[in-house]
N, C-alpha and C positions, 0 to 999 in steps of 0.2 A: 504494500500500500504506500502511496506517495504521501509525503508530508509537506507541510507548508514551506519548509526550508528548501526543498528541491525546486520550488517555483521562485523563491526569493533570490536565489543566487543568480540565475540567468537574467532576471529583471535588473538587479543591481549592476551586473556587468554591462548590460545594454545601456543603462543610464550613464555609465562612465565612459564607455568606449565610443559610442556614436557622437556625443558632443566633442570629444577629444579629436576624433577624425575630422569633424567639420571645422574645428579650430585650426587643425594642421593644413587642411585644404585651402583655407582662406589666406594662407601666408603668415599665419601666426598672429594676426591682429584680431582683437576681440570685437572691434566695431568697424566692419567693412564700410568704406565710403562709396556712395553711389557715383557713377561716372558724372563728371561735370559737363554741363551743356552750356555753351555760351549764347549770347544774343544772336550771333551770326548763324547759329545752327537752328534758330527758331523759325517755324513755318507759320505763315498767316492762317488764322482760323478760317475755315470754310463755312461762311454763313450764307452763301448763295443757295445752299441746299434748303435752308430754313426760310429764305425770303419768299420763294414761290408759294409755299403753303400759307404763309402769313398774308401775302397779297391776295391770294384767293379767298382767305377767310375774311379779310377786310372788305373785299368786293361783295361777298355774300351778306355781310352785316349791313352794308350800305343799301343793297337791294332789298333786304328785309325791312329796313327803316322806311325806304320809299314806299314799299308795298303797304306797310302799316299806316303811314301817313295818308296815302291815297284812300285806304279803307275808311279811316276816320273822317276824311273830307267827304267821301261819298255818303257815309252815314249821317253826317251833319246836314248835307244837302237834302237827303231823303226826309229827315225830321222837319226841316224848314218847309219843304214842299207840302208835307202832310199837315203841318200847322195851318197853312194858308191855301189848302187845296180847293176848297169849295168856294167858287166865285158867287157873288150875289146873283139872284135870279135876273134873267134878262140880259146878262152881259156875257159875251162869248170871248174866248181867248183870242180868236182871230181879230176881233175889234180892238182889243187891247194891244195886240202885236202891231196892228197898223198904226195906232196912235204912237206907240213907243218908237217904231221905225221912223216916223216923221219927226217926232220931238227930239230924240237923242241918238238915233241910229241903233236903238236897242241896247245902249250902254247903260247899265244900272248905276255907274259911278259918274255919269256925265254931270257937269256943272256949267251953267251959262257963263258967258264972258263977264257979266257984272256980278255973278255969284248969287243972284236972287232966285234962280230956278235950278232945281237940283234933282238928280236921279233919272231913272229910265223914262218917267213921264213928265219930267221937268216941273215937279211940284214946287210951289212957294211954301214957306213955312206955315202960313195960315191955312191953306188948303190941306196940307199934310196933317196938321193938328185937328182940322175939322172932321177928318175921317178916322181919328183915333191914333194917328202916328205920333211918335215922340222922337226927339233928337233930329239928326240930319237925315233927310230922305235919301241922299246919295250913299249914306253909310248903312242903310237898311238892306236886308237881303232882297234878292230879286223877287222871290216868292211873296214877301211882304209888300213890296212895291206893287206887284200885280194885284194883290188882294185890295190894297188901299185905293188903287186906281179904279178897280171894279166897283168898290163902294161909292167913290166919287161919281163915277159914270151912272150908277143906278140912282143916285140922288139928284144929279144935275144934268144928266145927259152929256152931250159933247160940248156944252158951253165953256167948261174950264179949259178946253183946248180949241180956241177959235180958229186957228189955222189948220190944225191936224185932225180935229174931231170931226 
């Protein structure tokens, strides 16, 4: 039967012999120095490999942002149209489009040369407020301007637009 001593002796020998052999192979120094590399031996880092995926990622992020912004704008337009979708009775969109084309060329941000007539239908502030508008008519959404013009047309006919009505 083997005893613990028979195992201990080979282990002790291995612990002494192998480090001594490694020490002798290294030239006798206990702390081998790594080879010195100078600045002249340095190679530039290859970042071109990383630039392409980074550029592709940035393009994808920009595309995602544009898509999200377009979706938000479309939703906002849809909500504004829904808020002012129903025109007052007796007024057609074709009538309003003809007035707008004559008054401002259909531009909802148009302002007259003297600044007194504003928006797609060239409202003055008094006419705009008489149909429930507030603030600057040219700053209101196009759907709101259509709705307010239809209200004005249903109340007064074409008289607010003597040339174009």
